[in-house]
C-alpha positions in Angstrom: 69.4 -14.1 -181.7 68.5 -14.0 -178.0 71.2 -11.5 -177.0 71.5 -7.8 -177.4 74.2 -6.8 -179.9 77.1 -4.8 -178.6 76.4 -1.1 -178.3 78.4 1.2 -180.6 80.5 2.2 -177.5 81.2 -1.4 -176.7 82.1 -2.2 -180.2 84.5 0.7 -180.5 86.1 -0.3 -177.2 86.5 -3.9 -178.3 87.9 -2.6 -181.7 90.6 -0.6 -179.8 91.4 -3.6 -177.6 91.6 -6.0 -180.5 93.8 -3.6 -182.5 96.4 -3.6 -179.7 96.2 -7.3 -179.2 96.6 -8.0 -182.9 99.5 -5.7 -183.1 101.2 -7.8 -180.3 100.4 -10.9 -182.2 101.9 -9.5 -185.5 105.0 -8.3 -183.7 105.5 -11.8 -182.1 105.2 -13.5 -185.5 107.5 -10.9 -187.1 110.2 -11.6 -184.6 110.0 -15.4 -185.1 110.0 -15.1 -188.9 112.3 -12.1 -189.2 109.8 -10.6 -191.7 107.5 -7.6 -191.6 103.9 -8.7 -190.9 101.0 -6.7 -192.4 97.7 -6.7 -190.6 94.2 -6.1 -191.8 91.7 -4.1 -189.8 89.9 -6.5 -187.5 86.3 -7.2 -188.3 83.9 -7.8 -185.4 80.4 -9.1 -185.8 77.7 -11.1 -183.9 76.9 -14.1 -186.1 74.7 -17.2 -186.0 76.8 -20.3 -185.7 75.0 -21.8 -188.7 76.3 -18.9 -190.8 79.9 -19.1 -189.7 80.8 -22.0 -192.1 79.5 -20.3 -195.2 81.0 -17.0 -194.2 84.4 -18.6 -193.7 84.1 -20.2 -197.1 83.9 -16.7 -198.7 87.3 -15.7 -197.3 89.3 -17.3 -200.1 88.6 -18.6 -203.7 86.5 -21.7 -203.7 89.2 -23.8 -205.4 91.9 -22.8 -202.9 93.2 -25.6 -200.7 93.7 -24.7 -197.1 95.1 -26.1 -193.9 93.5 -25.0 -190.6 94.4 -25.3 -186.9 91.7 -25.1 -184.2 92.2 -24.2 -180.6 89.7 -23.7 -177.7 90.0 -21.2 -175.0 88.0 -21.0 -171.7 87.8 -19.3 -168.3 86.5 -15.7 -168.1 86.3 -15.8 -171.9 85.4 -19.0 -173.8 85.2 -20.0 -177.4 87.2 -21.2 -180.4 90.0 -19.8 -182.5 90.7 -21.1 -186.0 93.9 -20.2 -188.0 93.6 -20.8 -191.7 96.7 -21.2 -194.0 96.9 -21.6 -197.7 99.3 -24.1 -199.3 101.5 -21.3 -200.5 101.6 -19.9 -197.0 102.7 -23.2 -195.6 105.7 -23.3 -198.0 106.6 -19.7 -197.1 106.6 -20.5 -193.4 108.9 -23.5 -193.8 111.3 -21.4 -195.9 111.3 -18.5 -193.4 111.9 -20.9 -190.5 115.0 -22.3 -192.2 113.8 -25.6 -193.7 115.5 -26.1 -197.0 113.4 -29.0 -198.3 109.8 -30.0 -198.4 108.6 -30.8 -194.9 107.4 -34.2 -193.9 103.8 -34.1 -192.6 104.7 -34.3 -188.9 107.2 -31.4 -189.1 104.8 -29.3 -191.2 102.1 -29.8 -188.6 104.5 -28.7 -185.8 105.4 -25.6 -187.8 101.7 -24.7 -188.2 100.9 -25.4 -184.6 103.8 -23.1 -183.5 102.6 -20.3 -185.7 99.0 -20.7 -184.7 100.0 -20.7 -181.0 101.9 -17.5 -181.5 99.0 -15.7 -183.2 96.2 -17.1 -181.0 98.1 -16.8 -177.8 99.4 -13.3 -178.3 96.1 -12.0 -179.6 93.8 -13.6 -176.9 96.2 -13.0 -174.1 96.4 -9.3 -175.2 92.6 -9.1 -175.1 92.4 -10.8 -171.7 95.2 -8.7 -170.1 93.5 -5.5 -171.1 90.1 -6.7 -169.7 91.8 -8.2 -166.6 90.3 -11.6 -167.6 91.7 -15.1 -166.9 92.2 -17.3 -169.9 93.3 -21.0 -170.5 93.9 -22.8 -173.7 93.4 -26.3 -175.0 96.0 -28.0 -177.2 95.7 -27.1 -180.9 94.4 -29.6 -183.4 94.5 -29.9 -187.1 90.9 -29.7 -188.5 91.7 -29.4 -192.2 94.7 -30.4 -194.3 95.0 -29.4 -198.0 91.2 -29.3 -198.2 88.7 -27.0 -199.9 87.7 -24.2 -197.5 84.0 -25.0 -198.0 84.5 -28.3 -196.1 86.2 -26.6 -193.1 83.3 -26.8 -190.6 81.2 -29.4 -192.4 82.3 -32.1 -189.9 83.3 -29.8 -187.1 80.1 -28.0 -186.1 80.2 -25.4 -183.3 78.4 -26.1 -180.0 76.6 -22.7 -179.9 73.7 -20.9 -181.5 75.7 -17.8 -182.1 79.1 -16.2 -181.4 80.9 -12.9 -181.3 83.4 -13.2 -184.2 86.7 -11.4 -184.6 88.6 -11.9 -187.8 91.9 -10.5 -189.0 94.3 -11.3 -191.9 98.0 -11.5 -191.5 100.3 -11.3 -194.5 104.1 -11.2 -194.9 105.9 -8.6 -196.9 107.2 -9.9 -200.2 105.6 -13.3 -199.7 102.5 -15.2 -200.7 101.8 -16.0 -197.1 98.4 -15.1 -195.8 96.7 -16.4 -192.7 93.1 -15.7 -191.5 92.7 -15.7 -187.7 89.1 -16.2 -186.7 88.2 -15.9 -183.0 84.7 -16.9 -182.0 83.5 -16.0 -178.4 80.8 -18.3 -177.3 77.3 -17.0 -176.5 77.5 -17.7 -172.8 80.6 -15.4 -172.5 79.2 -12.4 -174.4 77.3 -10.9 -171.4 80.4 -10.9 -169.2 82.5 -9.5 -172.1 80.0 -6.6 -172.4 80.4 -5.9 -168.7 84.2 -6.0 -169.0 84.1 -3.6 -172.0 81.9 -1.2 -170.0 84.3 -1.3 -167.1 87.3 -0.8 -169.4 85.6 2.2 -171.1 84.7 3.8 -167.8 88.1 3.4 -166.2 90.2 4.0 -169.4 
């Protein structure tokens, strides 16, 4: 890697910021679904882009079929966010959102886009607001549908050599639903992120 890793101080600061942002995302989802949302501790790491696909493949069992939504963000921070849903999770979402029968493909896609927008938007906007950063989003797109997780990035390679990766799991109380939210900040934004973290720490 051609970039210095975050210092311990910067990592702790980002962990604090992400915890707050993830809490906001979980609260937003809980209000929409009227269900308690449980969050894992966010994991933050600098990772080679070539290793991201294999790492993501290790998140769930190899025979688990997943559906995934991808959304780009740019401006002061840039990168990609991927929200991964299991088949059971999709069924739980449709039930919680009041659908009594199996969803047709178009409606299921809309439900997943809505939930992904809630998680990605609340989390990244929460990070950006704390760092006084501007942020814009592209429209979400479906990059996997009922597919083995090992194929997720096989045909959707990332345009960087490395990224700062933030990963958190969302689950619902009493349900099989689990979603993995993976945020990857591009290599060309990491330097400005480090400066913003230093400023946040000094003025916090």
